[in-house]
C-alpha positions in Angstrom: -24.1 -7.2 6.0 -25.7 -4.0 7.6 -24.0 -1.5 9.3 -25.4 -1.6 12.8 -23.0 -0.7 15.6 -21.3 -3.6 17.3 -19.4 -4.0 20.6 -15.6 -4.5 20.7 -16.2 -8.0 22.6 -18.2 -9.1 19.5 -15.2 -9.6 17.4 -12.5 -10.0 20.0 -10.5 -13.2 18.9 -7.9 -15.3 20.5 -5.7 -17.8 18.5 -3.1 -20.3 20.1 -0.1 -22.1 18.5 2.6 -24.3 19.8 5.9 -23.4 18.1 6.8 -26.4 15.8 10.4 -27.0 14.3 9.2 -25.7 10.7 8.3 -22.2 12.4 11.8 -21.7 13.7 15.4 -20.5 12.5 18.5 -22.1 13.2 18.5 -20.9 16.7 15.3 -22.4 17.5 13.6 -19.0 17.6 10.2 -18.4 15.9 10.6 -16.6 12.5 9.4 -12.9 12.7 7.6 -13.5 9.4 5.8 -16.7 10.6 4.4 -14.5 13.6 3.3 -11.8 11.2 1.6 -14.3 9.2 -0.4 -15.7 12.3 -1.1 -12.2 13.5 -2.3 -11.1 9.8 -4.9 -14.1 10.2 -6.0 -12.9 13.7 -6.6 -9.4 12.3 -8.5 -10.6 9.4 -10.8 -12.6 11.7 -11.3 -9.8 13.9 -12.1 -7.5 11.1 -14.3 -10.0 9.2 -16.5 -10.7 12.5 -16.8 -6.9 12.9 -17.7 -5.9 9.3 -19.5 -9.2 8.3 -17.7 -9.3 4.9 -14.3 -9.8 3.5 -11.5 -7.8 4.4 -7.9 -6.8 3.2 -4.7 -5.9 5.1 -4.1 -2.2 4.2 -1.2 -1.2 6.8 1.0 -2.6 9.5 1.4 0.0 12.2 4.0 -0.3 15.3 4.9 -3.8 14.7 7.1 -4.4 17.9 9.1 -7.4 18.6 9.7 -7.1 22.5 11.0 -10.7 23.2 11.8 -13.9 21.4 9.7 -17.0 21.2 11.3 -20.5 21.1 10.4 -23.8 19.8 7.7 -25.7 21.9 6.6 -22.6 23.6 2.8 -21.9 23.5 1.8 -18.6 21.7 -1.5 -16.5 22.3 -2.3 -14.0 20.0 -5.3 -11.6 21.1 -6.8 -9.3 18.6 -9.6 -6.4 19.3 -10.8 -3.6 17.4 -9.7 -0.2 18.8 -10.8 2.1 16.0 -13.1 2.1 12.9 -13.4 4.8 10.1 -15.7 4.6 7.2 -14.3 1.3 5.7 -11.0 0.8 7.7 -10.8 -1.0 11.0 -7.7 -0.9 13.4 -7.0 -4.0 15.0 -4.8 -4.0 18.1 -2.8 -7.6 18.4 -1.0 -8.5 21.4 1.2 -11.7 21.2 2.3 -13.7 24.5 4.4 -16.7 25.2 2.1 -18.6 27.7 4.1 -20.9 30.3 3.0 -24.2 31.5 1.6 -22.6 34.8 -0.4 -20.2 32.5 1.5 -17.1 33.2 2.0 -15.1 29.9 4.9 -12.9 28.8 4.4 -10.2 26.0 6.5 -10.8 22.8 5.0 -8.8 20.4 2.5 -5.9 19.7 1.1 -4.5 16.6 -1.7 -2.5 14.9 -3.1 -3.8 11.7 -5.2 -1.7 9.4 -7.9 -3.8 7.7 -10.5 -2.6 5.0 -13.7 -4.2 4.4 -14.1 -5.1 0.8 -16.8 -6.2 -1.7 -16.3 -9.0 -4.4 -14.5 -6.5 -6.7 -12.3 -5.4 -3.7 -13.9 -1.9 -3.5 -14.0 -0.8 0.0 -17.3 -0.8 1.9 -18.6 1.0 5.0 -18.3 -0.9 8.1 -20.4 -0.8 11.5 -19.6 1.6 14.1 -17.8 0.5 17.3 -19.9 0.5 20.6 -17.3 1.4 23.5 -18.2 0.0 26.9 -15.3 0.4 29.0 -12.9 3.2 30.0 -10.1 1.3 28.4 -12.0 0.9 25.2 -12.6 4.7 25.1 -8.9 5.4 25.6 -8.1 3.1 22.9 -10.5 4.8 20.6 -9.1 8.2 21.1 -5.5 6.8 20.6 -6.6 5.0 17.5 -8.1 8.2 16.3 -4.7 9.9 16.6 -3.1 7.1 15.0 -5.6 7.2 12.0 -4.8 11.0 11.6 -1.1 10.4 11.8 -1.2 7.9 9.0 -3.7 10.1 6.8 -1.2 12.6 7.2 1.9 10.6 6.2 0.1 9.5 3.1 -0.8 13.1 2.0 3.0 14.1 2.5 4.3 11.2 0.6 
């Protein structure tokens, strides 16, 4: 378990799916809910790898469907941590359709907030995040702002 800080790269996760008929609606487009389920799983894997314990989804922020995905296309979901608090972790998730030539087109982006929990579902402290690149530092600063905004929305409600 422990709380030793970890690098962003240590929990980065990539998942691949081929869209099958059962994943689609009547127009052979991927159901948004099915994609959300897949994204939630990737977010959980990222957060579990970082925290070293079970996690639960606390919040979905900025879920944006940019383009459709269709039956028989390959979907790539890439997740990585952008910000951590005491027990919460912000996971940035990008979803792409990958063409047969390997090129990728963005279809979705989201932030999932995951909370580390013990056996009784009580929030637990998570390791800090080691930022190694300018991009990771920029994501951290943006994540800190999103964290503050989410906190303000909760207190206003």
